[in-house]
C-alpha positions in Angstrom: 0.0 0.0 0.0 1.3 3.5 -0.8 2.8 5.6 1.9 0.7 8.3 3.7 0.5 11.5 1.8 1.6 14.9 3.0 -0.8 17.7 3.1 0.3 19.2 -0.3 0.0 15.8 -2.0 -3.4 15.2 -0.4 -4.5 18.5 -1.8 -3.8 17.6 -5.4 -5.6 14.3 -5.0 -8.6 16.2 -3.7 -8.4 18.7 -6.5 -8.2 15.9 -9.1 -11.2 14.1 -7.5 -13.2 17.3 -7.4 -12.5 18.1 -11.1 -13.6 14.6 -12.1 -16.8 14.7 -10.1 -17.7 18.3 -11.2 -17.4 17.3 -14.9 -18.6 13.8 -14.7 -15.4 12.8 -16.5 -13.6 9.4 -16.6 -10.4 11.0 -15.2 -9.5 14.0 -13.1 -6.0 15.2 -12.5 -4.1 17.9 -10.7 -0.4 18.9 -10.8 1.6 21.1 -8.5 4.4 23.2 -10.1 7.7 24.1 -8.6 6.3 27.4 -7.3 3.5 25.6 -5.4 0.7 26.6 -7.8 -1.8 23.9 -8.7 -3.7 23.1 -11.9 -6.6 20.7 -12.2 -8.2 19.3 -15.3 -10.3 16.4 -16.6 -10.0 14.2 -19.7 -10.9 15.9 -23.0 -12.7 13.9 -25.6 -13.6 16.1 -28.6 -14.0 15.0 -32.2 -10.8 17.0 -33.2 -8.6 15.9 -30.3 -8.3 13.9 -27.1 -6.3 14.5 -24.0 -5.9 12.5 -20.8 -6.6 14.4 -17.6 -2.9 14.5 -16.8 -2.0 15.8 -20.3 -4.6 18.6 -19.8 -3.3 19.5 -16.3 0.3 19.6 -17.6 -0.8 21.7 -20.6 -2.6 24.1 -18.2 0.6 24.4 -16.0 2.8 24.9 -19.0 0.5 27.5 -20.6 0.6 29.4 -17.2 4.4 29.5 -17.2 5.3 26.5 -15.1 8.8 25.3 -15.7 8.6 22.1 -13.6 6.4 20.0 -11.5 6.7 18.8 -7.9 3.9 16.2 -8.0 0.9 15.0 -10.0 -2.3 13.1 -9.2 -4.7 11.2 -11.3 -8.2 10.0 -10.1 -9.6 7.2 -12.2 -11.5 3.9 -12.0 -8.9 2.4 -14.3 -6.4 0.0 -12.7 -3.3 1.6 -14.3 -1.8 4.9 -15.5 -2.3 5.7 -19.2 1.2 5.7 -20.7 0.7 9.1 -22.4 -0.2 10.6 -19.1 3.1 9.5 -17.5 5.0 10.8 -20.4 3.3 14.2 -20.2 4.3 14.5 -16.5 7.8 13.2 -17.1 8.4 15.8 -19.9 8.1 18.5 -17.2 8.9 16.6 -13.9 11.7 14.0 -14.2 11.1 11.9 -11.2 8.3 13.7 -9.3 5.8 11.4 -7.7 2.6 10.6 -9.7 -0.3 9.4 -7.5 -3.1 7.2 -8.9 -6.2 7.2 -6.8 -9.5 5.5 -7.2 -12.8 7.5 -7.4 -13.0 7.6 -3.6 -9.7 9.4 -3.4 -7.8 6.4 -2.0 -4.3 6.3 -3.5 -3.6 2.9 -5.2 -0.2 3.5 -6.7 2.7 5.9 -6.7 5.2 6.3 -9.6 8.5 7.9 -8.9 
């Protein structure tokens, strides 16, 4: 079982869970940049393009000027991280932790 989360990591899991619930989306995500700012997003499924929730959260961070990430969280019912989500976070965050939580907010896995 993953370790206990610190307050700041718990916050991004809560933000991801809230975004997912608010939009009724399959995935919700949140990231924290190296300045401590947070960005939340859900999956995007439009005819012209698709983004995972983590890709959308990373895009929001980058478009707001973030130069790096401290941590990321994904809330989903799926049993694994989408590969493209992990790549999006790693593009900006090297080895920052990525938390995968179930819809109840319980962390199921941590990638470092």
